[in-house]
C-alpha positions as CSV (number, residue, x, y, z in Angstrom):
1,M,-1.4,4.6,-31.7
2,Q,-0.7,1.1,-32.7
3,S,1.7,-1.3,-30.8
4,S,2.6,-4.9,-30.8
5,I,3.7,-4.8,-27.2
6,K,1.4,-6.5,-24.7
7,L,1.5,-7.2,-21.0
8,V,-0.4,-10.4,-20.0
9,V,-1.5,-10.9,-16.4
10,C,-3.2,-14.2,-15.5
11,I,-5.2,-13.8,-12.3
12,A,-7.2,-16.3,-10.3
13,S,-10.8,-15.5,-9.4
14,T,-9.9,-15.3,-5.7
15,A,-7.1,-12.9,-6.4
16,L,-9.4,-10.6,-8.3
17,F,-12.5,-10.9,-6.0
18,D,-13.0,-11.4,-2.2
19,C,-14.2,-15.0,-1.9
20,S,-13.8,-15.2,1.9
21,E,-17.5,-15.7,2.5
22,S,-17.8,-18.7,0.2
23,H,-14.6,-20.1,1.5
24,E,-16.0,-20.1,5.0
25,I,-19.1,-22.0,3.8
26,W,-16.8,-24.5,2.1
27,K,-14.8,-25.1,5.3
28,R,-17.8,-25.3,7.5
29,D,-20.4,-27.1,5.3
30,G,-18.5,-28.8,2.5
31,V,-18.4,-28.6,-1.3
32,E,-22.1,-29.2,-2.0
33,A,-23.1,-26.3,0.3
34,Y,-20.4,-24.1,-1.3
35,T,-21.7,-24.9,-4.8
36,N,-25.3,-24.2,-3.8
37,H,-24.3,-20.9,-2.2
38,Q,-22.7,-19.8,-5.5
39,R,-25.7,-20.7,-7.5
40,E,-28.1,-19.0,-5.1
41,N,-26.0,-15.9,-5.3
42,V,-25.3,-16.0,-9.0
43,N,-26.6,-12.4,-9.5
44,K,-24.9,-11.0,-6.4
45,P,-21.5,-9.5,-7.4
46,L,-18.5,-10.6,-5.5
47,Q,-16.6,-7.8,-3.6
48,P,-13.3,-6.6,-5.0
49,G,-10.3,-8.6,-3.9
50,V,-6.6,-7.8,-3.4
51,G,-5.7,-7.8,-7.1
52,F,-8.8,-5.8,-8.2
53,P,-7.2,-2.2,-8.0
54,L,-4.1,-3.4,-10.1
55,V,-6.3,-5.0,-12.7
56,Q,-8.7,-2.1,-12.9
57,S,-5.9,0.5,-13.3
58,L,-4.0,-1.6,-15.9
59,L,-7.1,-2.1,-18.0
60,K,-7.6,1.7,-18.2
61,L,-4.4,1.9,-20.2
62,N,-6.1,0.2,-23.1
63,E,-8.4,3.3,-23.4
64,V,-5.7,5.5,-24.8
65,V,-4.3,3.2,-27.5
66,D,-5.6,1.8,-30.7
67,N,-4.7,-1.8,-30.0
68,P,-4.8,-3.2,-26.4
69,I,-1.5,-3.3,-24.6
70,I,-2.9,-5.0,-21.5
71,D,-4.4,-8.4,-21.5
72,I,-6.0,-9.7,-18.3
73,V,-6.8,-13.4,-18.3
74,L,-9.0,-14.9,-15.5
75,V,-8.1,-18.5,-14.6
76,S,-9.9,-20.7,-12.2
77,R,-10.4,-24.4,-11.3
78,N,-14.0,-23.7,-10.6
79,D,-16.8,-25.7,-12.2
80,G,-20.0,-24.4,-13.8
81,G,-21.8,-23.7,-10.5
82,S,-19.4,-20.8,-9.8
83,V,-18.5,-19.7,-13.3
84,K,-21.6,-17.7,-13.8
85,R,-21.2,-15.7,-10.6
86,I,-17.6,-14.9,-11.5
87,I,-18.5,-13.7,-15.0
88,N,-21.5,-11.7,-13.7
89,S,-19.1,-10.0,-11.2
90,I,-16.7,-9.1,-14.1
91,N,-19.6,-7.6,-16.0
92,Y,-20.9,-5.8,-13.0
93,Y,-17.7,-3.9,-12.5
94,K,-17.3,-3.4,-16.2
95,L,-13.9,-5.0,-16.4
96,S,-12.8,-5.6,-19.9
97,I,-11.8,-9.2,-19.3
98,T,-12.8,-11.4,-22.3
99,R,-10.3,-14.3,-21.9
100,T,-10.8,-17.0,-19.3
101,S,-9.8,-20.5,-18.4
102,F,-12.2,-22.5,-16.2
103,T,-10.8,-26.0,-15.7
104,C,-13.3,-27.7,-13.3
105,G,-10.5,-28.9,-10.9
106,E,-7.7,-29.4,-13.4
107,E,-4.5,-27.5,-12.9
108,V,-4.5,-24.0,-14.6
109,T,-0.8,-23.3,-14.6
110,K,-0.1,-25.6,-17.6
111,Y,-2.1,-23.1,-19.7
112,L,0.0,-20.1,-18.7
113,P,2.5,-20.5,-21.6
114,S,-0.4,-20.7,-24.1
115,W,-1.6,-17.4,-22.7
116,E,2.0,-16.0,-23.0
117,C,1.7,-14.9,-19.4
118,D,4.0,-12.4,-17.9
119,L,2.6,-12.3,-14.3
120,F,0.5,-14.9,-12.5
121,L,-1.5,-14.1,-9.3
122,S,-3.0,-16.9,-7.3
123,T,-4.2,-17.9,-3.9
124,E,-2.6,-21.4,-4.1
125,E,0.9,-21.7,-2.9
126,E,1.7,-24.9,-4.8
127,Q,0.7,-23.1,-8.1
128,V,3.0,-20.2,-7.3
129,R,5.9,-22.4,-6.5
130,E,5.3,-24.5,-9.6
131,V,5.4,-21.4,-11.8
132,L,8.5,-19.8,-10.2
133,T,10.5,-23.0,-10.4
134,G,9.8,-23.1,-14.2
135,G,7.6,-26.3,-14.1
136,S,8.7,-29.9,-14.6
137,S,9.7,-29.2,-18.2
138,N,10.8,-25.6,-17.8
139,S,7.7,-24.6,-19.8
140,L,6.9,-21.9,-17.1
141,Q,10.4,-20.4,-17.1
142,G,10.4,-16.6,-17.0
143,I,6.8,-16.2,-15.7
144,A,6.6,-14.1,-12.5
145,A,4.0,-15.2,-9.9
146,G,2.5,-14.0,-6.7
147,L,0.7,-15.7,-3.8
148,V,-2.3,-13.7,-2.8
149,Y,-3.1,-13.9,0.9
150,T,-6.6,-13.9,2.3
151,M,-7.4,-10.9,4.5
152,V,-9.7,-9.4,7.1
153,S,-10.9,-6.2,5.5
154,V,-10.0,-3.2,7.7
155,P,-11.0,0.2,6.1
156,I,-8.1,2.6,6.4
157,P,-9.2,6.3,5.8
158,A,-7.2,8.3,3.3
159,Q,-5.1,10.9,5.1
160,P,-2.3,13.2,4.3
161,I,1.2,12.1,5.0
162,T,3.6,14.3,6.9
163,I,7.3,14.0,6.6
164,H,9.4,16.0,9.0
165,S,12.1,17.8,7.2
166,D,15.7,18.2,8.6
167,N,16.5,20.8,5.9
168,P,17.6,23.9,7.8
169,V,16.2,26.1,5.0
170,T,12.7,24.8,5.6
171,T,11.3,24.8,9.2
172,A,7.7,23.8,8.3
173,D,6.7,20.1,7.9
174,T,6.1,18.9,4.3
175,T,2.7,17.4,3.9
176,F,1.8,15.0,1.1
177,N,-1.5,13.6,0.0
178,S,-1.8,10.6,-2.3
179,S,-4.7,12.3,-4.0
180,S,-2.1,14.6,-5.7
181,W,-1.4,11.8,-8.1
182,S,-3.6,11.3,-11.1
183,K,-6.3,8.7,-10.7
184,D,-5.4,7.4,-14.2
185,Q,-1.8,6.6,-13.3
186,V,-0.5,3.2,-12.5
187,R,2.4,3.3,-9.9
188,I,4.6,0.3,-9.3
189,V,7.2,0.1,-6.6
190,F,10.2,-2.3,-6.7
191,D,12.7,-3.1,-4.0
192,G,16.3,-3.7,-5.0
193,D,18.1,-6.6,-3.4
194,G,16.1,-9.8,-3.9
195,V,13.6,-8.2,-6.3
196,L,15.2,-6.3,-9.2
197,F,18.6,-7.7,-8.2
198,L,19.4,-11.1,-6.8
199,E,20.2,-11.1,-3.1
200,E,23.9,-11.2,-2.6
201,P,25.5,-13.6,0.0
202,Q,27.0,-12.1,3.1
203,P,30.8,-12.2,2.8
204,I,32.9,-14.1,5.3
205,N,35.9,-11.7,4.9
206,F,34.3,-8.3,4.6
207,E,37.5,-6.4,3.9
208,Q,38.5,-8.8,1.1
209,C,35.1,-8.9,-0.5
210,D,34.1,-5.2,-0.3
211,H,36.3,-4.2,-3.2
212,Q,35.3,-7.2,-5.3
213,M,31.6,-6.6,-4.8
214,E,32.0,-2.9,-5.7
215,Q,33.6,-3.9,-9.0
216,S,30.9,-6.5,-9.9
217,L,27.5,-5.9,-11.4
218,L,24.4,-6.7,-9.5
219,A,22.7,-9.8,-11.0
220,K,19.2,-9.8,-12.5
221,G,16.5,-10.5,-9.9
222,P,13.2,-12.4,-10.1
223,I,11.1,-9.4,-11.0
224,Q,13.5,-7.8,-13.5
225,A,11.8,-9.3,-16.6
226,F,8.4,-8.1,-15.5
227,A,9.8,-4.6,-14.8
228,L,11.3,-4.5,-18.2
229,K,8.1,-5.6,-19.9
230,L,6.2,-2.9,-18.0
231,Q,8.8,-0.4,-19.2
232,N,8.1,-1.5,-22.8
233,V,4.4,-1.0,-22.3
234,R,5.1,2.5,-21.0
235,Q,7.1,3.3,-24.1
236,A,4.3,1.9,-26.2
237,L,1.9,4.4,-24.7
238,G,3.7,7.2,-26.6
239,E,5.1,10.5,-25.4
240,D,1.7,12.0,-24.5
241,N,0.7,9.0,-22.3
242,K,3.9,7.7,-20.8
243,W,3.0,9.4,-17.5
244,R,0.2,6.9,-17.0
245,I,2.8,4.3,-15.8
246,R,5.3,5.5,-13.1
247,T,7.9,3.1,-11.7
248,F,9.9,3.5,-8.5
249,L,12.9,1.8,-6.8
250,V,12.6,2.1,-3.0
251,T,15.2,0.2,-1.1
252,S,16.1,0.3,2.6
253,N,19.1,-2.0,2.2
254,T,21.9,-0.6,4.4
255,D,24.4,-2.1,2.1
256,A,23.0,-0.5,-1.1
257,N,25.7,1.3,-3.1
258,A,24.2,4.0,-5.2
259,I,26.7,3.7,-8.0
260,R,26.3,-0.1,-8.2
261,V,22.5,0.3,-8.2
262,I,22.5,2.9,-11.0
263,Q,25.0,0.9,-13.1
264,A,23.0,-2.3,-12.7
265,L,19.8,-0.5,-13.8
266,E,21.7,0.8,-16.8
267,E,23.1,-2.6,-17.7
268,M,19.6,-4.2,-17.5
269,G,18.1,-1.4,-19.6
270,L,15.7,-0.4,-16.8
271,D,14.8,3.3,-16.8
272,L,12.8,3.8,-13.6
273,N,11.1,7.1,-12.9
274,E,12.3,7.5,-9.3
275,T,15.1,5.9,-7.2
276,H,15.0,6.1,-3.4
277,I,17.9,4.6,-1.5
278,L,16.9,4.9,2.2
279,N,19.8,3.2,3.9
280,G,17.8,1.6,6.7
281,L,14.9,4.1,7.0
282,D,11.3,2.9,7.2
283,K,9.7,2.7,3.8
284,T,6.2,3.5,5.1
285,P,6.2,7.3,4.7
286,F,7.5,7.0,1.1
287,L,5.1,4.3,0.1
288,R,2.2,6.3,1.5
289,V,3.2,9.2,-0.6
290,I,3.6,7.1,-3.7
291,D,0.3,5.2,-3.0
292,P,1.2,2.4,-5.5
293,A,-1.1,-0.1,-7.2
294,I,1.4,-2.7,-6.0
295,S,4.8,-2.8,-4.3
296,F,7.4,-5.6,-4.7
297,Y,9.6,-6.0,-1.7
298,H,12.1,-8.6,-0.3
299,S,12.9,-8.0,3.3
300,N,10.3,-7.5,6.1
301,D,12.8,-5.1,7.8
302,N,12.1,-1.4,7.4
303,V,8.7,-2.1,5.8
304,G,6.9,-0.9,8.9
305,S,3.1,-0.7,8.7
306,S,3.0,-0.3,4.9
307,S,1.5,-3.7,4.3
308,E,-1.6,-2.5,6.3
309,F,-2.6,-0.3,3.4
310,I,-0.3,-1.0,0.4
311,P,-0.8,-4.1,-1.8
312,S,2.6,-5.7,-1.7
313,V,4.4,-8.5,-3.3
314,H,6.9,-10.2,-0.9
315,V,9.9,-12.0,-2.3
316,P,10.9,-14.2,0.6
317,C,14.5,-14.7,1.7
318,S,15.7,-18.2,0.6
319,R,18.7,-19.8,-1.1
320,Q,16.7,-19.5,-4.4
321,T,16.7,-15.7,-4.2
322,S,20.5,-15.7,-4.1
323,R,22.6,-15.5,-7.2
324,A,21.3,-19.0,-8.3
325,S,17.5,-18.7,-9.0
326,I,14.2,-17.6,-7.5
327,S,11.8,-19.5,-5.2
328,D,8.5,-17.8,-4.5
329,I,6.8,-14.4,-4.5
330,V,4.1,-13.7,-2.1
331,L,1.5,-11.1,-2.8
332,I,0.4,-9.6,0.6
333,S,-2.9,-7.8,0.7
334,S,-3.4,-4.2,1.8
335,N,-4.6,-5.2,5.3
336,Q,-3.6,-5.4,8.9
337,D,-4.3,-9.2,9.2
338,T,-3.1,-11.6,6.6
339,K,-3.4,-15.4,6.4
340,P,-2.3,-17.7,3.6
341,S,-4.6,-20.1,1.9
342,T,-3.2,-23.6,1.7
343,F,-6.2,-25.9,1.5
344,N,-6.4,-28.2,-1.5
345,D,-10.0,-28.7,-2.5
346,N,-10.1,-28.4,-6.3
347,Y,-13.6,-26.8,-6.4
348,S,-13.0,-24.2,-3.7
349,E,-12.6,-20.6,-5.0
350,E,-9.8,-19.9,-2.5
351,E,-7.4,-21.8,-4.7
352,N,-8.8,-20.7,-8.0
C-alpha cells in the first residue's frame, strides 16, 4: 500500500552501537589513539547499542508497505577515521539506513529540521537539552529527544513472568512469557503524568482543587506528538498490518483518574491499544509481560527493576515538565548499571 506518512528517527552512532571500548581508549590514551583504533578495526563490526532493537524493529515495518514509512537517519560528529567503521557496521547488520550526517566535530542538531526529525536519540546531554528547549531560534520546536546512557552489559536470561492472581475464581498463578508476542511487532509503552500529559502541580488546598482538577482536561505532555505520529504510522500500515505496532499506557500514578485519562486521550486523538492504571503498583511485572521495544516513563517510583531489562526513556521531574513546557528526556538502557556520558570531545563516538 502507498502512504505519505513517515516517521523520522535521527540517532547518534553511539545510541545505535556500543562504543564503550573506543570510549575507554579515548579517555585513557587520547584522540589520536582513538582514531587509530577505529581505523585498525574498520572491518570489525561494532556491537549493538541501546537503540539498536528499536531501530531494527521499526525498519522491519517498511517491508510490508510499498513506500517506506520509517526513516532512520544516523547522525555523528565523527570524522573520516571512524565513519567507515560505522558504515561497515550498518551494512554488517543489514540495517536499511541510507541517510547519514557526519559533521567532523560540528553540531549535528542544527540539521534535524532539515531531516524533518520526529525523535532524536543521542549520548550528549547538551544536544538533548538544546533540542527539547526548541533551539535558540525555535527551529527545533516539536522534536522529541532522548539521552542514551552508557551501560555495563549484563545478560538477562529470558524467563516467564508469573503474576499471582487475587481472582477467587482462579486459584492457579497466571504465567506469561514475552515470547508469546510476535517478533515482528513493535511495542511502545507510555507513562501518563509527565509523558503523554504534563505533570500537574500539587494543590495547596486539596479540597478546593480536587473538583476543579476533575473538571479540567489533562494538558498535552512532551511525548504526545511522537505518540500521535506513531499512531498515524500504524494507520498507514493498513488493516492487515496494524497489529505490527502496539501501544500501551502504563501509569502507576496514585492520583490518576481513569475518566480524566480516557477523556484526555480522546481529546488528543490518541487511540492506544491498552491502558493500565496501576494506582501505585510496581510496573515491572506488566512491563516484563509487554516486553516493549522502548518505554517512556516519568517517575522513578514504582518502576522497580524494570530498567534492568527494558529500554526506557525517562522524563525527569522538573518545572519544565509541568504545565509550562518540557526540559529533557533521558533514554536509559536496558541494564543494571547506567552512567551518563557528559564529556565534550568533538571526535569521540560517545557524544556522536
